[in-house]
N, C-alpha and C positions, 0 to 999 in steps of 0.2 A: 618436337613437344608441341603441344599447343597451348600455351598459356591458361591459366585458370583464373578466372574471374570471380569475385566475391559478390556476393549482393551486398549493397551498403545496407538496406533496410534490414536485411534478417538479419547483418551483423550488430548493428545499434539495438535490435528489439531482443536479442538473445545477451549483449550485457546488459540493456537494462534490466531483465527480467534475474539475471544474477545479482545483481544490485538491488532489486527491490527483493528480493527474498531474503538476503543479508540482512537488508532493515529490518524486516521482521522480527528475524532472530534475534538481533539486537534490539527488540522494541520500538523501533521508531516508524510505526504506521503509518498509512495513507487512505484516506476513506474514501466510498466511492458516492461521489458529491452529491448526485442524485436521491440517493437513499438514506443519506442525513435528517436525521428529525430532532427538534428539542423535547423534552418530556418535562420540562416544567423546571427540570433543574440543572441539569446541560447537555449538551450537543450528543447525541448516540448516533454510529452509524458500526458501519462492516470494510475492513480492510479492501483495498481494494487488487492487492496482490495476494491474501493468506486466508482468506474471509473468516478473522478472526473479530468477533464484536468490541468494540473501541471504544473510548468517548474523548472528546475534545479538553483537554486540561488547558490551555491558553492557544493566542493565533498560530495554526499553522502546527501543533503540538497537539498530537495525538498518543495516546496508549492503552493499551487492553485492558477494557474492561475489569474491574471488582469480580469476583465470581460473587452472586447472589443478589445483583443487581440488576 
């Protein structure tokens, strides 16, 4: 039997992807930084993992944007 090698980069990407999706389900989103805009009242952007429209509540704290905004 030959040993099976695991590509560590693929393993890290897979585990990060699962954690990111779990964070989105829990409401903890992460913006795609290059697309964050100031709308005159708050920073708005799109979550890099799930594509949801999000707003910045505080430093490093992003949540789903309320509907109608």
